[in-house]
N, C-alpha and C positions, 0 to 999 in steps of 0.2 A: 925721886917722883916731885914733879913741879906742882907747887902752889898746893898740894893737898892739907886740908884743915890740920891742925895739930891736936884738935879734940879727938881722942881715942875711944876705945870701944867700952872703957870702963863707964862710960856715961849712957850708953846704947841701952835700949829697950828692944826686945824682940819684936814688938808691935810696930816699931817707929823705922821710917825710911827717910832719911834727910838729905836734900840734894846740896852739894857744895860745888865749888866750881874749881876746875882745874884745867890746864893746857889752854893757854891762850892762843887765839889765832888771830894773826896779823892783818888779815885782809881789811879794807874800809871801803867805803864808797861815799861819794861826794859828787853832787850834781849841780850843774850851772846855777840853779835857782837857790841852792842851799848855801848862802854865804856863810863862811866861817865854821860850818857845820860838819863835822866828819864822825861818821858812826862806825864802830867796829863791830863785827860779827860777836855774839855772845860766846862764852865759853863753853866747852863741853861739860857735861855733867858726869861726876863720879859719886858712887853712892856709899854710904856707910853700909857696911855689912852687918847683916844682922846675927846675933848671938845665938847659938843653938847647941844642943849637946851632941849633935851628930859630928862625926870626925870630919867629914868635908867642911861643914860651916866653920869648925874651929880652925881649920887650916886656912880658910879663906880669911877669917878674923887676923889670923897671924899674917897673911899676905899683905892685908891693907895696912899694918904697922910697918911694914919694911919702907924704908926711904930711899933705895938704891932702884930704879927702875927696872933694870935688868933682872935682878934677884926676885924682885917683886913679881914679875911677870912669871919667872919659874915657878914660884911659890902658887901662884893662881893657877897654873897648868896643874901643877901637883894636887891641888885642892879639887879641880874639876875631873881629875882622874879618878879622885875616891868617890866624888858624889857630883854628877854634872848636872842636877836640876837647880842650880842656883844663878837666878838671872843677875843678882846683883855683882857677883864674882865675874861672870861673863862681861857685864857692862864695865866693869872696874879694868878689867885686864884689857878690853878693848882700846879705853883710854890711854893706857900706858903704852900699847902698841902703836897708836895713832901719834902719840908724842915721840917715839921711836921711828917715825916715819914708815911703819910696817902695814901700810894702809889696807892691803889684801887680807891681811891676818885680823886686822882690827874691824873691818866690815863683816867678816864671819862671825867674830865674837858678838858685835851688836845684834847681827841677825838671829844669833842663839839666845840671846836675852830678851829680843823682841818675841820671839816664839814661846819663851817660858813665861814671859810676863806680859799676856796679850792687852792689858789694858794700861799698861804704864808707857807713856809718850816719850821717856827719856831715852832708851837706845834707838828708836827711829830718828829722834832729834839728832843724837850723835852720829849715826848713820848719814845723815845729811851734812853734818860738818867734814866727814871723811871726803865727800865727793866735793865739798865747798874749797875744802884745802887743795884739792887736786884741779880745781880750775873748773869743775864741771858743775856749773851754777844751776842750771835748769833741772840736772839730776838731784841735785842737792834740794831744789825747792820742793820736788815731789815728794821726798822723805819727811820734810817740814809740814807739808800738808797731811802725810801720812800720821805724823805725830799729832797733828791738831785734831784729826779723825778719832782720836783714842781720847783726848782732852783739849777741849776747844780753848780753855782759857790757859793753856800752858805758854806763859810770857814769853821764855826762851825761844820758843818755836815761831810765836807771832812776830816777835822781832826779826828773826833771821828769815822768815817766809816774806816779809815785806821789804827786808834788806834785797832779797834775791830778785824779787820784780823790779826794785830800784836798779840794780847792776843790770838787768835785761832790758831796762827802759820799758818795762810792760806793767799792765793793771788790768784788774778785771772786777767785776762786781764781788767777787770772793775775796780779792785784795781790801776792797774797801770795808767788807765785814770784819776781816781781821783788823783793820785800822780801827775801827769803830770800838772792838773789844779790847784792843791792846790799849787805846787811849783812856779806857775805865780803869784798867788796871795799872798802867805805868806810873810810877812815882819818880822816875828820873827825869829832870826837866829837859836834858839835852835830847834824851830819845822822844819826849813829849813833842818838843818843837820841831825836830826831824819829821815825825810822824804826820804831823798837821801839814807840813810842807808836802809829803808824800801823798796825802787825802788830796790837796788842790791839784798837784799833778795829774793824779789819775783820774779825777772828776773831768778836769780840761781834756785829757786825752780821751775819755769815753764820750764825753760830749762832740768832740770833733768827729768822731766815728759816727754818731747817730745823724749828724747833720746832713742835710742833702747835697 
């Protein structure tokens, strides 16, 4: 399993869901006005599995501890056969399936997670990455936007949505709202610089459309 945190369930609380990064996506974007600035899409999000006395939850916790992706996927499937109402397990299995290039299955897993956890932006964000990795940037943007409908301050989706508009060479008032919010949240100076360039590009683009 690529880049999964080594911090294991011994430290978990049943009330805590912590996002950690897994599965790097190598796509990047660079515009002509962005000298020496290259932005890589944020990574997909895998969740710590909550600890519960239910057998299904325990099996999912055990699956999280398996370092081999193929074995972990089988373990998650077993856990979900026992108890299907586990959004974190569906999400985590989706990330592993995506890492194995099983995109259709990964998308279905993320959809299940999104349905079971209707306020969580992460499964929809991960679903956007599925489309992004396949080169369907416009579809990916739609899911990033859906993720932001759930949590308007979810920084990975803000980054990814703005990046999608940059690749499409598009922009709107919605994108400017994303940029304003992202710049208030962003602490990475590389992303800050790139976002400021994008704001200038979109403002100029929209200004040109409004000129007679």
